[in-house]
One Martini backbone bead per residue (centre of mass of N, CA, C, O) as a GRO file, in nm:
protein
   60
    1UNK     BB    1   0.057   0.062  -0.022
    2UNK     BB    2   0.303   0.262   0.008
    3UNK     BB    3   0.407   0.230  -0.279
    4UNK     BB    4   0.166   0.353  -0.423
    5UNK     BB    5   0.185   0.626  -0.280
    6UNK     BB    6   0.474   0.692  -0.373
    7UNK     BB    7   0.407   0.699  -0.674
    8UNK     BB    8   0.195   0.920  -0.660
    9UNK     BB    9   0.379   1.143  -0.548
   10UNK     BB   10   0.584   1.146  -0.779
   11UNK     BB   11   0.381   1.206  -1.003
   12UNK     BB   12   0.279   1.477  -0.889
   13UNK     BB   13   0.556   1.620  -0.886
   14UNK     BB   14   0.615   1.597  -1.187
   15UNK     BB   15   0.370   1.760  -1.280
   16UNK     BB   16   0.443   2.022  -1.129
   17UNK     BB   17   0.715   2.069  -1.266
   18UNK     BB   18   0.610   2.092  -1.556
   19UNK     BB   19   0.418   2.333  -1.503
   20UNK     BB   20   0.632   2.536  -1.398
   21UNK     BB   21   0.808   2.549  -1.651
   22UNK     BB   22   0.589   2.646  -1.854
   23UNK     BB   23   0.505   2.900  -1.698
   24UNK     BB   24   0.782   3.041  -1.695
   25UNK     BB   25   0.808   3.065  -2.001
   26UNK     BB   26   0.548   3.223  -2.056
   27UNK     BB   27   0.620   3.464  -1.876
   28UNK     BB   28   0.886   3.542  -2.016
   29UNK     BB   29   0.761   3.591  -2.296
   30UNK     BB   30   0.559   3.811  -2.214
   31UNK     BB   31   0.763   4.012  -2.104
   32UNK     BB   32   0.944   4.033  -2.352
   33UNK     BB   33   0.726   4.128  -2.554
   34UNK     BB   34   0.641   4.389  -2.395
   35UNK     BB   35   0.935   4.518  -2.427
   36UNK     BB   36   1.055   4.425  -2.741
   37UNK     BB   37   0.897   4.301  -2.985
   38UNK     BB   38   1.055   4.002  -3.002
   39UNK     BB   39   1.096   3.681  -3.095
   40UNK     BB   40   1.390   3.624  -3.025
   41UNK     BB   41   1.380   3.723  -2.728
   42UNK     BB   42   1.148   3.538  -2.640
   43UNK     BB   43   1.303   3.275  -2.683
   44UNK     BB   44   1.541   3.330  -2.499
   45UNK     BB   45   1.371   3.390  -2.239
   46UNK     BB   46   1.220   3.116  -2.241
   47UNK     BB   47   1.475   2.947  -2.188
   48UNK     BB   48   1.535   3.093  -1.901
   49UNK     BB   49   1.278   3.171  -1.761
   50UNK     BB   50   1.299   3.224  -1.430
   51UNK     BB   51   1.554   3.396  -1.454
   52UNK     BB   52   1.413   3.629  -1.606
   53UNK     BB   53   1.187   3.688  -1.406
   54UNK     BB   54   1.374   3.762  -1.169
   55UNK     BB   55   1.531   3.982  -1.312
   56UNK     BB   56   1.290   4.163  -1.368
   57UNK     BB   57   1.198   4.199  -1.070
   58UNK     BB   58   1.471   4.326  -0.965
   59UNK     BB   59   1.501   4.565  -1.199
   60UNK     BB   60   1.194   4.706  -1.144
   0.00000   0.00000   0.00000
């Protein structure tokens, strides 16, 4: 029984991690687009994801 619960917890955590990464990328792309209006910069900032979001928050 505890093994099944352990698998469920790991699966839930993996899903949450994947959702956080995609949300961070989307947020970085939206911030980048609103500032630069450049697809190239939006792609670059989407790659950096949360690092760019934190940088933006600290510098603004």
